[in-house]
C-alpha positions as CSV (number, residue, x, y, z in Angstrom):
1,M,-8.4,-7.0,-6.9
2,F,-9.3,-11.1,-6.4
3,D,-9.7,-13.6,-9.5
4,V,-13.0,-12.4,-11.0
5,K,-13.9,-15.8,-11.8
6,L,-14.9,-15.8,-7.8
7,L,-17.6,-13.7,-8.1
8,R,-19.3,-16.1,-10.3
9,T,-18.2,-19.6,-8.9
10,Q,-17.7,-18.7,-5.5
11,A,-20.0,-15.5,-4.5
12,E,-21.7,-16.7,-1.3
13,T,-18.5,-18.0,0.1
14,L,-17.2,-14.7,-1.1
15,R,-19.8,-12.4,0.5
16,T,-19.3,-14.7,3.8
17,Q,-15.7,-13.9,4.0
18,L,-15.8,-10.3,3.3
19,A,-18.6,-9.7,5.8
20,T,-15.8,-10.7,8.4
21,R,-14.7,-7.4,7.4
22,G,-17.5,-5.4,7.6
23,F,-17.8,-5.2,4.0
24,S,-21.2,-5.8,2.3
25,L,-20.6,-7.4,-1.1
26,D,-23.7,-6.7,-3.5
27,L,-24.1,-9.6,-5.8
28,N,-27.7,-8.5,-7.0
29,K,-25.5,-5.3,-8.6
30,L,-22.3,-7.4,-9.7
31,Q,-25.5,-9.7,-11.3
32,T,-27.0,-6.7,-13.1
33,L,-24.3,-5.4,-14.3
34,E,-23.0,-8.5,-15.6
35,N,-26.6,-9.1,-17.4
36,Q,-25.9,-5.6,-19.0
37,R,-22.5,-6.7,-20.3
38,K,-23.5,-9.9,-21.7
39,T,-26.1,-8.6,-23.2
40,L,-24.5,-5.3,-25.0
41,Q,-21.8,-7.5,-26.2
42,T,-24.0,-9.9,-27.8
43,E,-26.0,-6.9,-29.8
44,T,-22.6,-5.0,-30.4
45,Q,-21.4,-8.2,-31.9
46,A,-24.3,-8.5,-34.2
47,L,-24.2,-5.2,-35.7
48,Q,-20.3,-5.6,-35.9
49,H,-21.4,-8.9,-38.0
50,T,-24.1,-7.1,-39.8
51,R,-22.0,-3.8,-40.9
52,N,-19.1,-6.5,-42.1
53,E,-21.4,-8.1,-44.2
54,T,-23.2,-5.5,-45.7
55,S,-20.2,-3.7,-46.6
56,K,-19.1,-7.0,-48.5
57,T,-22.5,-6.5,-50.1
58,I,-21.8,-3.1,-51.6
59,G,-18.4,-4.2,-52.7
60,Q,-20.1,-6.9,-55.1
61,L,-22.9,-4.4,-56.0
62,K,-20.7,-1.3,-56.9
63,A,-18.5,-3.7,-58.6
64,K,-21.2,-5.0,-60.8
65,G,-22.4,-1.5,-61.3
66,E,-25.4,-1.5,-59.4
67,D,-27.0,1.1,-57.3
68,I,-26.1,0.7,-53.8
69,E,-27.3,4.0,-51.9
70,T,-29.9,2.4,-50.1
71,L,-27.3,0.0,-48.4
72,R,-25.2,3.1,-47.8
73,A,-27.9,4.8,-45.7
74,E,-28.7,1.4,-43.9
75,M,-24.5,1.5,-43.0
76,T,-24.8,5.1,-41.7
77,R,-27.9,3.4,-39.7
78,L,-26.0,0.6,-38.1
79,G,-22.7,2.8,-37.9
80,E,-24.8,4.9,-35.1
81,R,-26.7,2.0,-33.7
82,L,-23.1,0.2,-33.0
83,S,-21.5,3.5,-31.5
84,E,-24.5,4.1,-29.5
85,K,-23.8,0.0,-27.8
86,T,-20.2,0.3,-27.8
87,E,-20.8,3.2,-25.8
88,A,-22.9,1.6,-23.4
89,L,-21.0,-1.0,-23.3
90,A,-18.1,1.0,-22.3
91,K,-20.0,2.5,-19.3
92,I,-20.9,-1.0,-18.0
93,Q,-17.6,-2.2,-18.0
94,S,-16.2,1.1,-16.2
95,E,-19.5,0.7,-13.7
96,W,-18.3,-3.1,-13.2
97,D,-14.8,-2.5,-12.8
98,E,-14.7,0.5,-10.9
99,Y,-17.2,-1.6,-7.9
100,V,-14.7,-4.2,-8.4
101,L,-12.0,-2.3,-7.4
102,S,-13.9,-1.2,-4.3
103,I,-14.0,-4.8,-2.8
104,P,-11.5,-5.6,-0.4
105,N,-9.1,-9.0,0.0
106,R,-10.3,-11.6,1.4
107,P,-8.9,-12.5,4.8
108,H,-6.4,-15.4,5.1
109,E,-8.1,-18.4,7.3
110,S,-5.7,-17.3,10.3
111,V,-6.7,-14.3,10.7
112,P,-8.8,-13.7,14.3
113,Q,-12.1,-12.6,13.7
114,G,-12.9,-8.8,14.6
115,Q,-15.3,-6.1,15.6
116,S,-12.9,-3.3,15.8
117,E,-8.9,-2.5,16.8
118,A,-10.0,-3.6,20.4
119,D,-10.1,-7.8,18.9
120,N,-6.8,-7.3,17.6
121,L,-4.3,-10.1,18.9
122,E,-1.5,-9.5,20.9
123,L,1.4,-12.2,19.6
124,R,4.4,-11.5,21.7
125,R,6.1,-8.7,23.8
126,W,9.9,-7.8,23.6
127,G,11.9,-6.1,26.1
128,N,10.4,-4.4,29.4
129,P,9.1,-0.8,29.4
130,R,11.7,1.5,31.2
131,H,11.2,2.4,34.5
132,F,11.8,5.9,35.3
133,D,12.1,7.6,38.6
134,F,11.1,10.9,37.0
135,A,8.2,11.9,35.1
136,P,9.0,11.1,31.3
137,K,8.6,13.9,28.7
138,D,7.2,13.2,25.1
139,H,9.5,14.2,22.3
140,V,7.8,17.1,21.8
141,D,9.3,18.7,25.1
142,L,12.4,16.4,24.9
143,G,12.7,18.3,21.3
144,A,11.5,21.9,22.2
145,R,12.7,24.3,19.7
146,D,15.8,25.4,20.6
147,R,16.4,21.9,20.6
148,G,16.4,21.0,17.0
149,I,12.4,19.9,16.5
150,D,10.7,22.7,14.8
151,F,7.3,22.5,14.5
152,E,6.7,26.9,14.6
153,S,9.3,26.3,11.5
154,G,7.3,24.0,9.8
155,A,4.0,25.9,10.0
156,L,5.4,28.6,8.7
157,L,6.7,26.8,5.4
158,S,3.9,24.3,4.8
159,G,0.9,24.9,7.5
160,S,0.1,22.8,10.6
161,R,1.2,19.1,10.8
162,F,4.8,20.1,9.1
163,V,7.9,20.3,11.0
164,V,11.8,21.2,10.8
165,L,14.4,19.2,12.0
166,Q,17.8,20.8,13.1
167,G,21.3,20.0,14.4
168,E,21.8,17.3,16.7
169,M,18.3,16.2,15.9
170,A,18.1,16.3,12.2
171,R,21.8,14.3,12.9
172,L,19.6,11.5,14.3
173,H,17.0,10.9,12.1
174,R,19.5,11.1,9.9
175,A,21.5,7.9,11.6
176,L,18.4,6.3,12.0
177,I,17.7,5.5,8.0
178,Q,21.1,4.8,7.5
179,F,21.7,2.3,10.3
180,M,18.1,0.7,9.0
181,L,19.5,0.6,5.2
182,D,22.3,-1.0,6.3
183,C,21.0,-3.6,8.3
184,H,18.6,-5.0,5.8
185,T,21.1,-4.8,3.0
186,E,24.2,-6.2,4.6
187,E,22.2,-8.4,7.1
188,H,18.6,-9.6,5.4
189,G,19.9,-9.1,2.0
190,Y,17.3,-6.8,0.1
191,R,18.7,-4.6,-2.8
192,E,18.7,-1.3,-2.2
193,A,16.4,1.0,-4.6
194,Y,16.1,4.8,-5.1
195,V,12.9,5.3,-6.6
196,P,10.9,8.2,-7.9
197,Y,8.5,10.3,-5.6
198,L,6.1,11.1,-7.8
199,V,4.0,8.1,-9.6
200,K,1.5,7.7,-12.2
201,S,-2.2,7.1,-11.1
202,D,-2.0,3.2,-12.8
203,C,1.0,2.8,-10.0
204,L,-1.6,3.8,-7.2
205,I,-4.4,1.4,-8.7
206,G,-1.5,-1.3,-8.5
207,T,-1.1,-0.9,-4.6
208,T,-4.6,0.0,-3.7
209,Q,-4.2,3.6,-2.8
210,L,-7.0,4.2,-5.7
211,P,-9.6,4.9,-5.9
212,K,-10.2,3.9,-2.4
213,F,-8.3,6.2,-0.6
214,R,-7.9,9.0,-3.1
215,E,-8.8,11.7,-0.2
216,D,-5.7,10.7,1.7
217,Q,-3.3,11.8,-1.1
218,F,-1.3,14.4,-2.7
219,G,-2.0,14.9,-6.5
220,I,-0.2,16.9,-9.0
221,T,-3.2,18.6,-10.6
222,E,-1.6,19.2,-13.7
223,S,-0.5,16.0,-14.7
224,D,-0.9,12.7,-13.7
225,L,1.1,12.2,-11.1
226,W,1.0,11.5,-7.2
227,L,3.2,12.4,-4.3
228,I,3.6,8.2,-3.0
229,A,2.7,7.5,1.0
230,T,4.8,4.8,1.3
231,A,7.5,3.5,-1.4
232,E,5.7,0.3,-1.0
233,I,3.9,1.9,-4.3
234,P,7.1,2.0,-6.6
235,L,8.5,-0.7,-5.4
236,S,6.0,-2.9,-6.2
237,N,5.3,-1.2,-9.6
238,L,8.8,-2.0,-10.7
239,C,7.7,-5.6,-11.3
240,R,4.5,-4.1,-13.1
241,E,3.4,-5.8,-16.3
242,Q,6.4,-8.0,-16.0
243,I,6.7,-11.9,-16.4
244,L,9.7,-13.0,-14.2
245,S,11.4,-16.2,-14.2
246,S,11.0,-18.0,-11.3
247,E,14.6,-18.1,-10.8
248,Q,14.4,-14.3,-10.4
249,L,12.3,-14.9,-6.7
250,P,12.1,-14.0,-4.9
251,M,12.8,-10.1,-4.8
252,K,13.6,-8.2,-2.1
253,W,13.6,-4.3,-2.0
254,V,14.4,-1.9,0.5
255,A,14.4,1.7,0.2
256,H,14.5,5.0,2.2
257,T,11.6,7.8,0.8
258,P,9.7,10.6,2.4
259,C,6.2,9.7,2.5
260,F,3.4,12.0,1.8
261,R,-0.3,11.9,3.0
262,R,-3.2,13.7,3.5
263,E,-4.2,11.9,6.9
264,A,-7.8,12.6,5.4
265,G,-10.5,11.9,8.6
266,T,-8.3,12.5,11.4
267,Y,-8.7,16.1,12.2
268,G,-8.6,16.2,15.9
269,K,-6.3,12.5,16.2
270,D,-2.4,12.9,17.1
271,M,-2.5,16.4,16.4
272,R,0.7,16.5,19.3
273,G,3.9,16.4,17.8
274,M,5.2,14.0,14.7
275,I,3.0,11.2,15.3
276,R,0.6,12.3,12.7
277,V,2.1,14.5,10.1
278,H,1.9,14.8,6.6
279,Q,5.3,14.3,5.3
280,F,7.5,11.7,6.8
281,D,9.8,9.1,6.3
282,K,10.1,5.3,6.2
283,V,12.4,2.8,5.0
284,E,10.2,-0.2,3.2
285,L,10.4,-3.3,2.7
286,V,8.8,-5.2,-0.4
287,Q,9.1,-8.7,-1.5
288,M,7.7,-10.3,-4.5
289,V,7.6,-14.4,-3.9
290,R,6.2,-17.6,-5.4
291,P,2.4,-17.8,-3.7
292,E,3.5,-21.0,-2.1
293,D,6.3,-19.0,-0.4
294,S,4.3,-15.9,0.7
295,Y,3.5,-17.0,4.3
296,A,6.9,-17.6,5.1
297,A,8.0,-14.6,3.5
298,L,5.6,-12.8,5.9
299,E,7.1,-14.6,9.5
300,T,10.7,-13.3,7.9
301,L,9.6,-9.9,6.8
302,T,7.9,-9.0,10.3
303,Q,11.3,-10.5,12.1
304,H,13.2,-8.0,10.0
305,A,11.6,-5.5,11.1
306,E,12.0,-6.6,14.6
307,T,15.3,-6.9,14.2
308,I,16.0,-3.2,13.8
309,L,13.7,-2.6,17.5
310,Q,15.8,-5.3,19.3
311,K,18.9,-3.6,18.3
312,L,18.1,-0.5,19.4
313,E,16.6,-2.0,22.5
314,L,13.2,-0.6,22.2
315,P,10.3,-2.6,23.9
316,Y,7.3,-3.4,21.3
317,R,4.8,-5.7,21.3
318,V,3.3,-7.9,17.9
319,M,-0.5,-7.4,16.9
320,A,-2.0,-9.5,14.2
321,L,-4.7,-7.4,13.3
322,C,-8.5,-8.9,13.2
323,T,-11.0,-9.1,10.1
324,A,-12.4,-5.6,10.6
325,D,-9.0,-3.8,11.2
326,L,-7.4,-5.2,7.9
327,G,-5.7,-2.8,5.5
328,F,-7.9,-2.9,2.6
329,G,-5.6,-5.0,0.2
330,A,-3.7,-6.9,2.9
331,S,-5.3,-11.1,3.6
332,K,-2.9,-10.7,7.2
333,T,-1.3,-8.3,8.8
334,Y,1.3,-8.0,12.0
335,D,1.4,-4.6,13.4
336,L,4.7,-4.0,15.3
337,E,3.6,-1.3,18.2
338,V,6.8,0.4,20.0
339,W,6.5,1.7,23.7
340,L,6.6,5.5,24.2
341,P,7.0,6.4,27.5
342,G,5.6,9.9,26.7
343,Q,2.2,8.6,25.9
344,G,2.6,5.7,28.3
345,K,1.4,3.2,25.7
346,Y,2.5,1.2,22.4
347,R,2.2,2.8,19.1
348,E,2.5,1.2,15.7
349,I,5.4,1.8,13.9
350,S,5.8,-1.1,11.5
351,S,2.8,-2.9,9.3
352,C,4.0,-6.0,7.6
353,S,1.5,-7.3,5.1
354,N,0.7,-10.3,2.9
355,F,-1.0,-9.0,-0.1
356,E,-1.2,-12.4,-1.6
357,D,-2.1,-12.0,-5.7
358,F,-4.3,-8.9,-4.6
359,Q,-2.1,-6.1,-6.1
360,A,-0.1,-8.4,-8.7
361,R,-3.5,-8.7,-10.2
362,R,-4.3,-4.7,-10.4
363,M,-0.6,-4.2,-11.6
364,Q,-0.1,-7.7,-13.8
365,A,3.2,-8.9,-12.0
366,R,3.6,-12.2,-12.9
367,F,5.8,-15.1,-12.7
368,R,6.4,-18.0,-15.5
369,H,6.2,-22.0,-13.8
370,P,9.9,-23.8,-14.8
371,E,8.1,-27.2,-15.2
372,T,4.8,-26.1,-17.1
373,H,6.1,-23.1,-18.1
374,K,2.4,-21.3,-17.3
375,T,2.1,-17.6,-16.1
376,D,0.8,-17.1,-12.5
377,Y,0.3,-13.8,-10.1
378,L,2.9,-13.3,-7.9
379,H,2.5,-12.6,-4.1
380,T,3.4,-9.4,-2.7
381,V,4.4,-8.7,1.2
382,N,5.6,-5.9,2.6
383,G,6.0,-3.9,5.7
384,S,7.8,-0.7,7.1
385,G,11.4,-1.5,8.5
386,L,10.4,1.0,10.1
387,A,8.9,4.4,10.3
388,V,11.6,6.7,11.0
389,G,10.1,9.3,12.6
390,R,7.9,7.1,15.3
391,T,11.7,5.3,15.4
392,F,13.2,8.6,16.1
393,I,10.5,9.8,18.7
394,A,10.6,6.4,20.5
395,V,14.6,6.9,20.8
396,L,14.1,10.5,22.6
397,E,11.6,9.1,25.0
398,N,13.2,6.1,25.8
399,Y,16.6,7.0,26.0
400,Q,15.8,10.7,28.2
401,D,17.3,11.3,31.6
402,A,15.7,13.5,34.1
403,E,17.7,16.8,32.7
404,G,16.1,16.2,28.9
405,K,19.6,14.5,27.6
406,I,19.7,11.3,25.3
407,E,21.9,8.6,25.7
408,V,22.3,7.5,22.2
409,P,22.0,3.7,21.3
410,K,24.7,1.3,21.2
411,A,23.7,0.6,17.5
412,L,23.7,4.5,16.6
413,R,26.9,5.5,18.2
414,P,28.6,4.1,14.7
415,Y,26.3,6.8,12.9
416,L,27.1,9.7,15.0
417,G,30.8,9.8,15.2
418,G,31.1,7.9,18.3
419,K,28.6,10.0,20.3
420,T,27.2,8.9,23.7
421,Q,24.5,11.0,24.4
422,L,22.9,14.2,22.8
423,C,22.3,17.1,24.7
């Protein structure tokens, strides 16, 4: 959520900026709601004042032993009218809040203009896709059930888009997690966190999953708890409703968690394999920084995610997302796309974004300036470092041989007991 003052002072500029994202800002609706709110607020305050004055008069008359029945009846009528106006004001405020929460963030001026993902801008590539002298298999064929990637058991246990990993496949998956955590904590200076996988609605509102993406979330109907879609949610909300000192910044966290998504609206897309499943793992990077530092932090965090791919010697490219392809809360995003020989294309493996103060306003996450002692909203920056399942896929497909055996990347060998090959 951005500063609502912009809706009053820079409405046309804001509408133009949001139009580049494909969002039509309804200024007439906002103005109508604002006018209704002001009118109701004025009426409510007037009624409260009249009721207070009437109450004083009743007290004075009662002290003199005079008749107060007429004023008592008037107090009852005032109370009823005040209750009606208060209820109407709350309804208008709720409509205002609901609409404002549906407005996406403004794109940063450096974000390329575009109409779809086809207009995303490739910034750079690292590594060259390997040339195979045989037809490379995808991860589904490489990890067929007897080798440890078991979709049949996943479906038996939980339904479609779930998977069971066993044996060497499970160990490789675990090794990737530990490797990523070690790299980010020991080399990049992040503090590791273990966080709940169930969070309250307020947390999802803070990081923009609610109300916009309600259909993508798994909720617990008996209570106000939701399974997290990313560790970004609990990590970012660690600063919720807090005022940090400037000396505490930047705050840098890394966490490994399972992630849960319904993938609503993607039926028929990426149904084969582990590309798009309901439960997957990520190692997530989150930074809470001063506003003036956030774009430098975005570049640094993106480099941290790239380091994992470089250490694993996996070819990738970096894409700057265009205005139309930005995530709801992001001001600017870089996608890292790893090369998957089994598909013969680059696929997203990390999305690194600067949200500026959009999430912080929702979470009321602030810091105090050391010179002025005034408070300001934090800027939040986050990204995957990396999506574990897709890294797992990339290792299998890029390191396969003609017999279907998998060479272990040098960086992972210490995490696999020195093994150089998986059978």
